[in-house]
C-alpha positions in Angstrom: 53.6 -3.9 34.0 51.4 -2.4 31.2 52.1 -3.0 27.9 53.3 -0.2 25.9 51.1 0.7 22.9 52.4 3.0 20.2 50.7 5.2 17.8 51.1 2.8 14.8 49.1 0.2 16.6 45.8 2.6 17.5 46.1 4.0 13.9 46.0 0.2 12.6 43.4 -0.7 15.0 41.2 2.5 13.8 41.5 1.7 10.2 40.5 -1.9 10.8 37.5 -0.5 12.4 36.6 2.1 9.5 37.0 -0.6 7.1 34.5 -3.4 8.5 31.8 -0.1 8.8 32.7 0.9 5.4 31.2 -2.8 4.3 27.6 -1.0 5.4 28.4 1.7 2.8 29.2 -0.8 -0.2 26.5 -2.8 0.7 23.5 0.1 0.3 26.1 1.5 -2.7 23.1 0.2 -5.4 19.9 1.8 -5.6 18.1 -1.6 -6.2 19.7 -2.2 -2.8 17.9 0.4 -1.1 14.8 -0.3 -2.8 14.8 -3.9 -1.4 15.7 -2.5 2.3 12.6 0.2 1.9 10.2 -2.9 0.9 11.4 -4.8 3.7 10.3 -1.7 6.3 7.0 -2.8 5.2 6.9 -6.6 4.8 8.6 -9.8 4.7 9.0 -11.2 0.9 10.5 -13.8 -1.1 13.0 -13.4 -3.8 10.1 -13.4 -6.4 8.0 -10.7 -4.5 11.4 -8.8 -4.2 12.2 -9.3 -8.2 8.7 -8.2 -9.2 8.4 -5.0 -6.6 12.1 -4.1 -8.1 11.6 -5.0 -11.7 14.5 -7.0 -11.7 15.4 -10.4 -12.9 15.3 -13.6 -9.8 19.0 -13.6 -10.7 19.8 -10.0 -10.1 17.7 -9.8 -7.0 19.5 -12.7 -5.4 23.0 -11.5 -6.0 21.9 -8.1 -4.1 19.9 -9.9 -1.4 23.3 -12.1 -0.8 25.2 -8.7 -0.6 22.9 -7.2 1.8 23.0 -10.5 4.1 26.6 -10.6 3.9 26.4 -7.4 5.7 24.0 -8.3 8.2 21.3 -5.9 6.5 19.1 -8.3 6.0 18.2 -12.0 6.8 16.2 -15.1 5.8 14.5 -17.7 7.1 12.4 -21.0 5.5 9.0 -21.2 5.4 8.0 -24.3 3.7 9.8 -24.5 0.3 10.0 -20.4 0.2 13.2 -18.4 1.5 11.9 -15.4 3.3 13.8 -12.5 3.9 13.4 -9.5 6.4 15.3 -7.2 8.2 17.0 -8.3 11.5 15.6 -5.4 13.5 14.1 -2.3 13.9 17.6 -0.4 13.9 17.9 -0.8 9.6 14.4 1.0 9.5 16.3 3.8 11.4 19.0 3.7 9.6 17.1 4.0 6.3 14.7 6.9 7.9 18.2 8.5 8.6 20.1 8.3 5.3 17.2 9.5 3.6 17.0 12.6 6.1 20.4 13.6 5.1 20.1 13.1 1.4 17.2 15.5 1.6 18.7 17.8 3.5 22.3 17.5 1.5 21.3 16.6 -1.9 19.5 19.5 -3.7 18.5 17.1 -7.0 15.7 15.4 -4.5 13.9 18.2 -4.1 14.2 19.2 -8.1 13.2 15.5 -9.0 10.0 16.0 -6.4 9.1 19.2 -7.4 9.1 18.3 -11.8 7.0 14.8 -10.6 4.1 17.1 -9.0 4.2 19.9 -11.4 3.5 17.1 -13.9 1.3 15.3 -11.7 -0.3 18.2 -9.7 -3.4 16.0 -8.5 -0.9 13.8 -6.9 0.6 16.6 -5.1 0.8 16.1 -1.4 -1.7 18.1 1.3 0.5 20.8 3.3 -2.1 22.9 4.5 -3.9 20.7 7.3 -2.6 18.2 9.5 -3.5 14.3 10.2 -5.0 15.3 13.5 -7.3 18.0 11.7 -8.0 15.6 9.0 -9.9 13.0 11.3 -12.1 16.0 12.2 -13.3 16.2 8.9 -16.8 15.2 7.8 -17.2 12.7 4.7 -13.4 12.0 5.4 -11.6 9.0 5.9 -8.4 9.1 7.2 -5.9 6.0 6.6 -2.4 5.0 7.9 -0.7 2.9 5.5 2.4 2.0 7.5 2.8 -1.8 8.7 0.2 -2.8 11.4 3.4 -3.1 13.5 4.3 0.5 13.0 0.5 1.4 13.3 0.4 -0.3 16.4 3.2 1.7 18.3 1.7 4.6 17.1 -0.8 6.5 14.8 -2.7 9.3 14.6 -6.1 8.9 16.7 -8.5 8.0 14.7 -7.1 6.9 11.7 -7.8 3.4 10.2 -4.7 0.8 9.7 -4.5 0.2 5.9 -1.4 -1.0 4.9 0.1 -0.5 1.3 -0.5 -4.1 0.2 -4.6 -4.0 1.6 -4.9 -0.5 -0.4 -7.3 -2.6 -3.0 -9.2 -4.7 -0.5 -9.8 -1.6 1.4 -11.1 0.1 -2.1 -14.0 -2.5 -2.6 -15.8 -1.7 0.6 -14.5 2.2 0.6 -17.4 4.3 0.8 -17.2 6.4 -2.5 -19.3 9.2 -1.2 -16.1 10.0 1.3 -12.9 11.5 0.4 -10.1 9.3 1.7 -6.9 11.3 3.3 -3.3 8.6 3.5 -0.5 9.5 5.5 2.6 7.3 5.8 6.1 7.6 7.7 6.4 11.6 6.7 8.0 13.5 3.8 10.9 10.9 3.0 8.3 8.2 2.5 6.5 7.2 -0.6 3.8 4.9 0.4 1.0 7.2 0.9 1.5 8.6 -2.6 1.2 5.0 -4.1 -1.9 4.3 -2.1 -3.1 7.4 -3.8 -2.2 6.4 -6.9 -3.8 3.4 -6.8 -7.0 4.8 -4.9 -7.0 7.4 -7.9 -7.0 4.9 -10.2 -9.9 2.7 -8.8 -12.2 5.9 -9.2 -11.9 7.2 -5.4 -11.1 10.8 -4.7 -8.0 10.4 -2.8 -5.0 12.3 -1.1 -2.3 12.2 1.1 -0.7 14.6 3.6 3.3 15.5 3.5 3.0 15.2 7.3 3.1 11.8 8.3 3.3 9.9 11.7 7.2 9.4 12.6 7.8 6.7 15.3 11.1 8.1 17.7 14.5 6.3 16.5 15.6 3.7 18.4 17.8 4.4 20.8 
């Protein structure tokens, strides 16, 4: 005989499920935690590297990392005397991509912030009048993909060189100063190409970045 299930039992189950799902929302409710996740989409890092990147104290970063770990958004492993933090899988990267997309589509403040930044820094404004595919055909032009190597290997613009953001200084040392460097990353919600261009320009290299990037399909 089937057990009779009341509406209150179903409501209780639903409430418990959403209570647990909300742990993810609570874990990413601090901007610095989103910044940590963004950094870990680029590379694994120890607490000192994360602290320097986020300009936060070691104690503060450690506290935020524990919150992210408790929500299973970040994991850690030991390497010698260091504890290395990384994302558990690509789903977290896809989650951040969707979150950014929703934010840019729903929050008009983000567009205003971007427009204000580029109005004050017009030389850093993204290039939107040609595509990455067109850029690689241009003479005296080097197109670089500044995403992590694993993303580059899973798909990239044909003819583009892979220069991950943490390798920009090494690239600049051997870069032909007679060429223009065009960078791209994951697309309009990613700042890696902007960061790369700012570094290259500071070293006297003619560089710009494409608004259109290369976005791998979301993991099913």
